[in-house]
C-alpha positions in Angstrom: -18.9 23.3 18.7 -15.7 24.9 17.5 -15.0 24.6 13.8 -11.7 23.2 12.7 -9.5 25.0 10.2 -8.5 21.7 8.8 -10.6 20.6 5.8 -12.5 17.3 6.0 -10.8 14.6 3.9 -13.3 12.5 2.0 -11.8 9.2 1.1 -13.2 7.3 -1.9 -12.5 3.9 -0.4 -12.6 4.0 3.3 -10.8 1.4 5.4 -13.0 -1.6 6.2 -13.1 -3.4 9.5 -9.8 -5.4 9.9 -11.8 -8.5 10.7 -13.6 -8.5 7.3 -12.0 -10.2 4.3 -12.4 -6.9 2.4 -9.6 -5.4 4.6 -6.9 -7.6 2.9 -8.1 -6.5 -0.5 -8.2 -2.8 0.6 -4.7 -3.1 2.1 -3.3 -4.8 -1.0 -4.6 -1.9 -3.1 -3.3 0.8 -0.7 0.0 2.2 -1.7 1.4 2.8 1.8 0.4 -0.6 3.3 3.3 -3.1 2.8 3.0 -6.9 2.6 4.9 -7.0 5.9 2.2 -4.9 7.5 -0.6 -7.1 6.1 1.3 -10.2 7.5 1.7 -8.5 10.9 -2.0 -7.6 11.2 -3.7 -10.6 9.5 -1.1 -13.4 9.5 -1.4 -13.7 5.7 1.7 -14.0 3.6 2.3 -12.3 0.3 1.5 -15.4 -1.6 -1.8 -15.8 0.3 -2.7 -12.2 -0.4 -2.0 -12.8 -4.1 -4.3 -15.8 -4.0 -7.1 -13.8 -2.3 -6.7 -11.0 -4.9 -6.7 -13.5 -7.8 -10.0 -15.1 -6.5 -11.7 -11.9 -5.6 -10.9 -9.6 -8.5 -11.8 -9.8 -12.2 -8.9 -11.0 -14.3 -8.2 -7.6 -15.8 -8.2 -6.0 -12.3 -5.9 -8.6 -10.9 -3.4 -8.1 -13.7 -3.5 -4.4 -13.2 -3.0 -4.8 -9.4 -0.2 -7.3 -9.9 1.7 -5.1 -12.3 1.3 -2.2 -9.9 2.3 -4.2 -6.8 5.4 -5.6 -8.6 6.7 -2.3 -9.9 6.1 -0.3 -6.7 8.9 -0.3 -4.2 6.5 0.8 -1.5 4.8 -2.7 -1.2 8.0 -4.2 0.1 9.6 -2.6 3.1 13.2 -3.3 2.0 12.7 -1.9 -1.4 10.9 1.1 0.1 13.7 1.9 2.5 16.3 1.6 -0.3 14.3 3.9 -2.6 14.0 6.5 0.3 17.7 6.4 0.8 18.3 7.1 -2.9 15.9 10.0 -2.9 17.6 11.5 0.2 21.1 11.1 -1.5 19.8 12.9 -4.6 18.3 15.7 -2.5 21.6 16.2 -0.5 23.6 16.1 -3.7 21.5 18.8 -5.3 21.6 21.0 -2.2 25.4 21.4 -2.6 25.5 22.1 -6.3 
């Protein structure tokens, strides 16, 4: 068998089966999975995901996740797209200076 030049990526928390309830928790913690993606794949709204996280996590872990999800623009597609446009503007602006 031919060896690949690409190194194997070992993920600490691998993605669980989408049918398991652990998938929602995994997706909520994942930075690149938006609430819109979770809704599309499981049918659970943002408020339902928050309830699942509140019931499944320890209080301190839930507070940490909630603070992180609130502050990250990536968890909401509109905020993410706006932040990407701002980054692109800054890059373009710096290219011409």
